C-alpha positions as a Markdown table, in Angstrom:
| # | Residue | x | y | z |
|---|---|---|---|---|
| 1 | Met | 125.1 | 71.0 | 46.4 |
| 2 | Lys | 125.8 | 72.7 | 49.5 |
| 3 | Arg | 122.4 | 71.9 | 51.0 |
| 4 | Leu | 122.8 | 68.3 | 50.1 |
| 5 | Cys | 126.3 | 68.2 | 51.7 |
| 6 | Asn | 124.8 | 69.6 | 54.9 |
| 7 | Thr | 121.9 | 67.2 | 54.8 |
| 8 | Phe | 124.4 | 64.3 | 54.5 |
| 9 | Leu | 126.7 | 65.6 | 57.5 |
| 10 | Ile | 123.4 | 65.9 | 59.6 |
| 11 | Gly | 122.5 | 62.3 | 58.7 |
| 12 | Leu | 126.0 | 61.1 | 59.7 |
| 13 | Ala | 125.9 | 62.9 | 63.0 |
| 14 | Ala | 122.6 | 61.4 | 63.6 |
| 15 | Leu | 123.9 | 57.9 | 63.0 |
| 16 | Ala | 127.0 | 58.7 | 65.2 |
| 17 | Ile | 124.7 | 59.8 | 68.2 |
| 18 | Glu | 122.6 | 56.7 | 67.8 |
| 19 | Ala | 125.6 | 54.3 | 67.7 |
| 20 | Glu | 127.1 | 56.0 | 70.7 |
| 21 | Ala | 123.8 | 55.5 | 72.5 |
| 22 | Gln | 123.5 | 52.0 | 71.7 |
| 23 | Asn | 127.2 | 51.3 | 72.7 |
| 24 | Ala | 127.0 | 53.4 | 76.0 |
| 25 | Thr | 127.2 | 51.3 | 79.2 |
| 26 | Pro | 125.0 | 52.1 | 82.2 |
| 27 | Leu | 128.1 | 51.8 | 84.3 |
| 28 | Arg | 131.6 | 53.0 | 83.5 |
| 29 | Leu | 134.7 | 51.8 | 85.3 |
| 30 | Val | 136.5 | 55.0 | 86.2 |
| 31 | Gln | 138.9 | 54.1 | 89.1 |
| 32 | Thr | 140.6 | 51.1 | 90.7 |
| 33 | Ile | 141.7 | 51.3 | 94.4 |
| 34 | Gln | 144.1 | 48.7 | 95.5 |
| 35 | Leu | 143.7 | 46.9 | 98.9 |
| 36 | Ala | 147.2 | 45.5 | 99.4 |
| 37 | Asn | 147.9 | 42.5 | 101.7 |
| 38 | Val | 143.9 | 42.2 | 102.3 |
| 39 | Glu | 143.2 | 38.4 | 102.0 |
| 40 | Gly | 140.0 | 36.4 | 101.9 |
| 41 | Arg | 136.6 | 37.2 | 101.4 |
| 42 | Ile | 135.3 | 40.9 | 101.4 |
| 43 | Asp | 131.8 | 41.8 | 102.7 |
| 44 | His | 129.7 | 45.0 | 102.9 |
| 45 | Met | 130.5 | 48.6 | 102.9 |
| 46 | Ala | 129.5 | 51.9 | 104.1 |
| 47 | Val | 130.4 | 55.5 | 103.1 |
| 48 | Asp | 131.1 | 58.8 | 104.9 |
| 49 | Leu | 130.0 | 61.5 | 102.5 |
| 50 | Lys | 131.4 | 64.5 | 104.1 |
| 51 | Gly | 134.8 | 63.0 | 104.8 |
| 52 | Glu | 135.0 | 61.3 | 101.4 |
| 53 | Arg | 135.7 | 58.0 | 102.9 |
| 54 | Leu | 134.6 | 54.4 | 102.2 |
| 55 | Phe | 134.7 | 51.6 | 104.9 |
| 56 | Val | 135.2 | 48.2 | 103.6 |
| 57 | Ala | 134.5 | 45.0 | 105.7 |
| 58 | Ala | 137.2 | 42.6 | 104.7 |
| 59 | Leu | 135.8 | 39.6 | 106.6 |
| 60 | Gly | 138.6 | 37.1 | 105.8 |
| 61 | Asn | 141.3 | 39.5 | 106.8 |
| 62 | Asn | 139.6 | 40.5 | 110.1 |
| 63 | Ser | 139.7 | 44.2 | 109.2 |
| 64 | Val | 137.9 | 47.1 | 108.0 |
| 65 | Glu | 139.7 | 48.9 | 105.3 |
| 66 | Val | 139.4 | 52.7 | 105.4 |
| 67 | Val | 139.6 | 54.3 | 101.7 |
| 68 | Asp | 140.0 | 57.9 | 100.8 |
| 69 | Leu | 137.8 | 58.3 | 97.9 |
| 70 | His | 139.1 | 61.8 | 97.0 |
| 71 | Ala | 142.8 | 60.5 | 96.9 |
| 72 | Gly | 141.8 | 57.0 | 95.6 |
| 73 | Lys | 143.9 | 55.1 | 98.2 |
| 74 | Arg | 143.4 | 53.1 | 101.4 |
| 75 | Ile | 144.5 | 55.3 | 104.6 |
| 76 | His | 143.9 | 53.1 | 107.5 |
| 77 | Ser | 143.0 | 49.5 | 108.6 |
| 78 | Ile | 140.9 | 48.8 | 111.5 |
| 79 | Thr | 142.4 | 45.4 | 112.9 |
| 80 | Gly | 141.7 | 42.9 | 115.5 |
| 81 | Leu | 138.2 | 42.3 | 114.3 |
| 82 | His | 136.4 | 38.9 | 114.2 |
| 83 | Glu | 135.1 | 38.3 | 110.8 |
| 84 | Pro | 133.4 | 41.7 | 110.1 |
| 85 | Gln | 130.4 | 41.4 | 107.9 |
| 86 | Gly | 128.5 | 44.6 | 108.2 |
| 87 | Val | 129.6 | 48.1 | 108.6 |
| 88 | Gly | 127.8 | 51.5 | 109.2 |
| 89 | Phe | 128.8 | 55.0 | 109.6 |
| 90 | Val | 126.7 | 57.5 | 111.5 |
| 91 | Pro | 127.8 | 61.1 | 110.5 |
| 92 | Glu | 125.9 | 62.7 | 113.4 |
| 93 | Phe | 128.1 | 61.1 | 116.0 |
| 94 | Asn | 131.1 | 60.4 | 113.8 |
| 95 | Lys | 130.9 | 56.7 | 114.8 |
| 96 | Ile | 131.6 | 53.4 | 112.9 |
| 97 | Phe | 129.5 | 50.5 | 113.8 |
| 98 | Ile | 131.0 | 47.0 | 112.7 |
| 99 | Ala | 129.0 | 43.5 | 113.0 |
| 100 | Asn | 131.3 | 40.6 | 113.6 |
| 101 | Ala | 130.3 | 37.2 | 112.6 |
| 102 | Lys | 132.6 | 35.2 | 114.7 |
| 103 | Ser | 132.3 | 37.1 | 118.0 |
| 104 | Gly | 128.8 | 38.1 | 117.5 |
| 105 | Ala | 129.7 | 41.7 | 118.7 |
| 106 | Cys | 129.1 | 45.0 | 117.3 |
| 107 | Glu | 132.2 | 47.1 | 117.8 |
| 108 | Val | 131.8 | 50.8 | 117.9 |
| 109 | Phe | 134.8 | 53.1 | 116.9 |
| 110 | Asp | 135.4 | 56.8 | 116.7 |
| 111 | Gly | 135.3 | 58.1 | 113.2 |
| 112 | Ser | 138.3 | 60.2 | 113.4 |
| 113 | Ser | 140.8 | 58.3 | 115.7 |
| 114 | Phe | 139.6 | 54.9 | 115.0 |
| 115 | Lys | 139.7 | 54.2 | 118.7 |
| 116 | Pro | 137.3 | 51.7 | 120.1 |
| 117 | Ile | 134.4 | 53.1 | 122.1 |
| 118 | Lys | 132.3 | 50.1 | 123.0 |
| 119 | Ser | 131.5 | 46.6 | 122.2 |
| 120 | Ile | 127.9 | 45.3 | 122.1 |
| 121 | Lys | 127.5 | 41.6 | 122.3 |
| 122 | Phe | 124.8 | 39.6 | 120.5 |
| 123 | Ser | 124.5 | 35.7 | 120.5 |
| 124 | Asp | 126.6 | 35.1 | 117.4 |
| 125 | Asp | 126.8 | 35.9 | 113.5 |
| 126 | Ala | 126.3 | 39.7 | 113.6 |
| 127 | Asp | 125.7 | 40.5 | 110.0 |
| 128 | Asn | 124.0 | 43.4 | 108.1 |
| 129 | Ile | 123.7 | 46.8 | 109.7 |
| 130 | Arg | 121.0 | 49.5 | 108.8 |
| 131 | Tyr | 120.5 | 53.0 | 110.3 |
| 132 | Asp | 117.3 | 54.7 | 111.1 |
| 133 | Ala | 118.5 | 58.3 | 110.9 |
| 134 | Ala | 115.1 | 59.8 | 112.0 |
| 135 | Ala | 115.1 | 57.6 | 115.2 |
| 136 | Arg | 118.8 | 57.6 | 115.6 |
| 137 | Arg | 118.7 | 53.7 | 116.0 |
| 138 | Ile | 121.0 | 51.1 | 114.5 |
| 139 | Tyr | 119.5 | 47.8 | 113.4 |
| 140 | Ile | 121.7 | 44.6 | 113.2 |
| 141 | Gly | 120.6 | 41.2 | 111.9 |
| 142 | Tyr | 122.3 | 38.4 | 113.9 |
| 143 | Gly | 122.0 | 34.8 | 115.1 |
| 144 | Ser | 119.5 | 32.2 | 114.3 |
| 145 | Gly | 116.8 | 34.9 | 114.3 |
| 146 | Gly | 117.0 | 38.4 | 115.5 |
| 147 | Leu | 117.4 | 42.0 | 114.8 |
| 148 | Gly | 119.2 | 44.0 | 117.4 |
| 149 | Ile | 118.5 | 47.6 | 118.1 |
| 150 | Ile | 121.2 | 50.1 | 119.2 |
| 151 | Asp | 120.9 | 53.8 | 120.2 |
| 152 | Ala | 123.3 | 55.5 | 118.0 |
| 153 | Ala | 124.0 | 58.5 | 120.5 |
| 154 | Thr | 124.6 | 56.3 | 123.6 |
| 155 | Asp | 125.6 | 52.9 | 122.1 |
| 156 | Asp | 123.1 | 51.4 | 124.6 |
| 157 | Gln | 121.3 | 48.1 | 123.4 |
| 158 | Leu | 117.4 | 49.0 | 123.3 |
| 159 | Gly | 116.2 | 45.7 | 122.7 |
| 160 | Glu | 115.6 | 43.2 | 119.9 |
| 161 | Ile | 113.0 | 41.7 | 117.5 |
| 162 | Lys | 112.9 | 38.0 | 117.4 |
| 163 | Leu | 112.6 | 36.3 | 113.9 |
| 164 | Glu | 112.3 | 32.7 | 112.8 |
| 165 | Gly | 115.6 | 32.6 | 111.2 |
| 166 | His | 118.9 | 34.4 | 110.5 |
| 167 | Pro | 118.0 | 37.7 | 108.7 |
| 168 | Glu | 120.2 | 38.2 | 105.5 |
| 169 | Ser | 119.7 | 41.6 | 103.7 |
| 170 | Phe | 116.9 | 43.9 | 105.2 |
| 171 | Gln | 115.6 | 47.2 | 104.3 |
| 172 | Leu | 114.0 | 50.1 | 106.5 |
| 173 | Glu | 111.0 | 51.8 | 105.0 |
| 174 | Lys | 111.6 | 55.6 | 105.5 |
| 175 | Ser | 108.0 | 56.6 | 105.0 |
| 176 | Gly | 106.7 | 54.1 | 107.5 |
| 177 | Pro | 107.5 | 51.6 | 110.5 |
| 178 | Arg | 108.2 | 48.5 | 108.4 |
| 179 | Ile | 111.4 | 46.5 | 107.9 |
| 180 | Phe | 111.5 | 44.0 | 105.0 |
| 181 | Ala | 113.9 | 41.0 | 105.6 |
| 182 | Asn | 115.1 | 38.0 | 103.7 |
| 183 | Ile | 115.0 | 34.7 | 105.8 |
| 184 | Pro | 116.6 | 32.0 | 103.6 |
| 185 | Ser | 116.3 | 29.3 | 106.1 |
| 186 | Ser | 112.5 | 29.4 | 106.0 |
| 187 | Gln | 112.3 | 30.6 | 102.1 |
| 188 | Lys | 110.3 | 33.8 | 103.2 |
| 189 | Ile | 110.3 | 37.4 | 103.0 |
| 190 | Ile | 109.0 | 38.8 | 106.4 |
| 191 | Val | 107.7 | 42.3 | 107.1 |
| 192 | Val | 108.4 | 43.7 | 110.7 |
| 193 | Asp | 106.7 | 46.7 | 112.5 |
| 194 | Arg | 109.8 | 48.2 | 114.1 |
| 195 | Glu | 107.5 | 50.3 | 116.5 |
| 196 | Lys | 105.8 | 47.3 | 117.7 |
| 197 | Arg | 108.9 | 45.2 | 117.4 |
| 198 | Ala | 106.9 | 42.2 | 115.8 |
| 199 | Val | 106.4 | 40.5 | 112.6 |
| 200 | Thr | 103.2 | 41.4 | 110.9 |
| 201 | Thr | 103.3 | 39.2 | 107.8 |
| 202 | Ala | 105.5 | 36.9 | 105.8 |
| 203 | Trp | 105.6 | 36.3 | 101.9 |
| 204 | Pro | 106.7 | 33.0 | 100.4 |
| 205 | Thr | 109.3 | 32.7 | 97.8 |
| 206 | Ser | 107.4 | 30.2 | 95.9 |
| 207 | Gly | 110.3 | 27.5 | 95.7 |
| 208 | Ala | 113.1 | 29.9 | 94.9 |
| 209 | Thr | 115.9 | 29.5 | 97.6 |
| 210 | Ala | 118.7 | 31.5 | 99.1 |
| 211 | Asn | 117.3 | 34.9 | 99.1 |
| 212 | Phe | 120.1 | 37.0 | 100.2 |
| 213 | Pro | 120.3 | 40.5 | 98.6 |
| 214 | Met | 117.5 | 43.1 | 98.7 |
| 215 | Ala | 116.8 | 46.5 | 97.7 |
| 216 | Leu | 113.7 | 48.9 | 98.4 |
| 217 | Asp | 111.9 | 51.4 | 96.0 |
| 218 | Glu | 109.4 | 53.2 | 98.1 |
| 219 | Thr | 108.2 | 55.5 | 95.3 |
| 220 | His | 106.7 | 52.6 | 93.4 |
| 221 | His | 106.1 | 50.2 | 96.5 |
| 222 | Arg | 108.4 | 47.6 | 95.0 |
| 223 | Leu | 111.0 | 45.2 | 96.8 |
| 224 | Phe | 113.7 | 43.7 | 94.7 |
| 225 | Val | 114.9 | 40.3 | 96.0 |
| 226 | Gly | 117.8 | 38.3 | 94.6 |
| 227 | Phe | 117.8 | 34.5 | 94.7 |
| 228 | Arg | 120.8 | 32.3 | 94.2 |
| 229 | Asn | 118.7 | 29.0 | 93.5 |
| 230 | Pro | 117.9 | 29.7 | 90.7 |
| 231 | Ala | 119.7 | 32.9 | 90.1 |
| 232 | Lys | 117.1 | 35.6 | 89.4 |
| 233 | Leu | 115.7 | 38.9 | 90.4 |
| 234 | Thr | 112.1 | 38.9 | 91.7 |
| 235 | Val | 110.1 | 42.2 | 92.2 |
| 236 | Phe | 107.5 | 42.2 | 94.9 |
| 237 | Asp | 104.5 | 44.7 | 95.6 |
| 238 | Thr | 105.2 | 45.9 | 99.1 |
| 239 | Glu | 101.5 | 46.6 | 99.6 |
| 240 | Ser | 100.2 | 43.2 | 98.6 |
| 241 | Gly | 103.3 | 40.8 | 98.9 |
| 242 | Lys | 102.5 | 39.7 | 95.3 |
| 243 | Met | 105.3 | 39.0 | 92.8 |
| 244 | Val | 105.0 | 41.2 | 89.8 |
| 245 | Ala | 108.1 | 40.3 | 87.8 |
| 246 | Asp | 110.9 | 37.8 | 87.5 |
| 247 | Leu | 114.3 | 38.4 | 85.7 |
| 248 | Glu | 117.5 | 36.5 | 85.3 |
| 249 | Ser | 120.3 | 37.6 | 87.8 |
| 250 | Pro | 124.2 | 37.0 | 88.0 |
| 251 | Gly | 124.9 | 33.9 | 90.1 |
| 252 | Asp | 126.0 | 34.2 | 93.6 |
| 253 | Ala | 124.5 | 37.6 | 94.2 |
| 254 | Asp | 125.0 | 39.3 | 97.6 |
| 255 | Asp | 124.1 | 42.8 | 96.8 |
| 256 | Ile | 121.3 | 44.6 | 95.2 |
| 257 | Phe | 120.9 | 48.5 | 94.9 |
| 258 | Tyr | 118.2 | 50.7 | 93.3 |
| 259 | Asp | 119.1 | 53.9 | 91.6 |
| 260 | Gly | 116.1 | 56.0 | 91.9 |
| 261 | Thr | 117.4 | 58.8 | 89.7 |
| 262 | Arg | 118.1 | 56.6 | 86.7 |
| 263 | Gln | 115.4 | 54.1 | 87.8 |
| 264 | Arg | 117.8 | 51.1 | 87.5 |
| 265 | Ile | 118.8 | 47.9 | 89.6 |
| 266 | Tyr | 122.4 | 46.9 | 90.0 |
| 267 | Ile | 123.2 | 43.3 | 91.1 |
| 268 | Ser | 126.6 | 42.1 | 91.9 |
| 269 | Gly | 127.3 | 38.4 | 91.8 |
| 270 | Gly | 130.2 | 36.3 | 92.6 |
| 271 | Glu | 130.2 | 34.3 | 89.3 |
| 272 | Gly | 131.8 | 37.6 | 88.0 |
| 273 | Phe | 129.1 | 40.0 | 86.7 |
| 274 | Ile | 127.1 | 43.1 | 87.5 |
| 275 | Gly | 123.7 | 42.7 | 86.2 |
| 276 | Ile | 121.8 | 45.9 | 85.2 |
| 277 | Val | 118.1 | 46.0 | 85.0 |
| 278 | Gln | 116.0 | 49.0 | 83.8 |
| 279 | Gln | 112.7 | 49.7 | 85.5 |
| 280 | Gln | 110.3 | 50.9 | 82.8 |
| 281 | Asp | 107.6 | 51.3 | 85.2 |
| 282 | Ala | 106.3 | 49.6 | 88.4 |
| 283 | Asp | 105.5 | 46.5 | 86.8 |
| 284 | Arg | 107.9 | 46.4 | 83.8 |
| 285 | Tyr | 111.6 | 45.7 | 83.7 |
| 286 | Lys | 114.2 | 45.0 | 81.2 |
| 287 | Thr | 117.7 | 43.6 | 81.6 |
| 288 | Leu | 120.1 | 46.0 | 80.0 |
| 289 | Thr | 123.4 | 44.3 | 80.3 |
| 290 | Lys | 125.8 | 42.1 | 82.4 |
| 291 | Ile | 129.2 | 43.7 | 83.0 |
| 292 | Pro | 132.0 | 41.3 | 83.6 |
| 293 | Thr | 133.9 | 41.9 | 86.7 |
| 294 | Ala | 135.9 | 39.3 | 88.7 |
| 295 | Ser | 135.3 | 35.8 | 90.4 |
| 296 | Gly | 134.2 | 36.4 | 93.9 |
| 297 | Ala | 133.1 | 39.9 | 93.6 |
| 298 | Arg | 129.8 | 39.7 | 94.8 |
| 299 | Thr | 129.5 | 42.8 | 97.3 |
| 300 | Ser | 129.1 | 46.2 | 96.2 |
| 301 | Phe | 127.8 | 49.5 | 97.5 |
| 302 | Phe | 126.0 | 52.3 | 95.5 |
| 303 | Val | 126.0 | 55.9 | 96.6 |
| 304 | Pro | 123.2 | 57.8 | 94.9 |
| 305 | Glu | 124.7 | 61.2 | 96.2 |
| 306 | Leu | 127.9 | 60.4 | 94.0 |
| 307 | Gly | 126.4 | 58.4 | 91.4 |
| 308 | Arg | 128.8 | 55.6 | 92.0 |
| 309 | Leu | 128.9 | 51.9 | 92.5 |
| 310 | Tyr | 131.8 | 50.4 | 94.5 |
| 311 | Leu | 132.5 | 46.8 | 93.7 |
| 312 | Ala | 134.7 | 44.9 | 96.3 |
| 313 | Val | 137.2 | 42.4 | 94.5 |
| 314 | Pro | 138.8 | 39.7 | 96.8 |
| 315 | His | 142.4 | 38.5 | 96.1 |
| 316 | Arg | 142.1 | 35.3 | 94.1 |
| 317 | Gly | 144.9 | 33.9 | 92.0 |
| 318 | Thr | 146.6 | 36.8 | 90.1 |
| 319 | Gln | 143.7 | 39.1 | 90.9 |
| 320 | Lys | 144.6 | 41.4 | 93.8 |
| 321 | Ala | 142.2 | 42.7 | 96.3 |
| 322 | Glu | 140.8 | 45.9 | 95.2 |
| 323 | Val | 137.8 | 48.3 | 95.1 |
| 324 | Arg | 136.6 | 49.1 | 91.5 |
| 325 | Val | 134.6 | 52.2 | 91.1 |
| 326 | Tyr | 131.9 | 52.5 | 88.5 |
| 327 | Glu | 130.3 | 55.7 | 87.6 |
| 328 | Ala | 126.5 | 55.6 | 86.7 |
| 329 | Gln | 125.8 | 56.9 | 83.0 |
| 330 | Arg | 122.5 | 58.7 | 81.9 |
């Protein structure tokens, strides 16, 4: 009888573990950080790992909000900006770089005092920011077709790379000189050699339009591109430019991140969902779930060192502006 009872209990425990695994969500909401009096659209984010700070580009509020991640609260607002879209933090020099859509300027601020250091002017619509840590260079997408290059140490403008249309999300290859960029106006994904400062090839989007967000998996040589029309995620082989997979995506997606540790893709969409896709291998992908969020919450920022995804939620109706913090689960 005792042996039978033990067998029964072991069976119950196994069923409970299986049920828990099936019900477990890949992302768990662990914190909500209020952004009081922040109005309008919220764009991209950046992180200061050592200082435990998150920088949030509040485009519609003409400010960048500084959040203390340890305390879970906003501690400062950088105001007087002109529709900030992109923000980047460079720890080596303790500088904040902010790209402004309306003025076309990249404003540089001291990371401790938040005092302005320099303003670097581009034609217009300064947007996404990426940092090449090895070369200590900032890249900024702007205008009707260009990537501006800034020396992160001196804040000097080093030149530009001409493109055929405005670059939305773009990704820097760490193992080589390539930059992959979305050009929605021409329905292309272009590949740039940043050493030669020239476009080397372009991949067509095969009829899909509004290719805005993008993420890169260098290990498997895969590029993840989000489209809004139709709403889908397309996986490209970065060596051949060929499409290897197509999956459904949340609508109005503006950010995609690849979690290399868990081999997952996170897609934040303004229709009010985070889509989560599991990479089974380089060519096979499975949609795990869609997590309901809030209308207009289309920008996010994944920090692999913390295993956390930060979702920007704008003020709409009774929904207040806030940052929702999700922890990635195994």
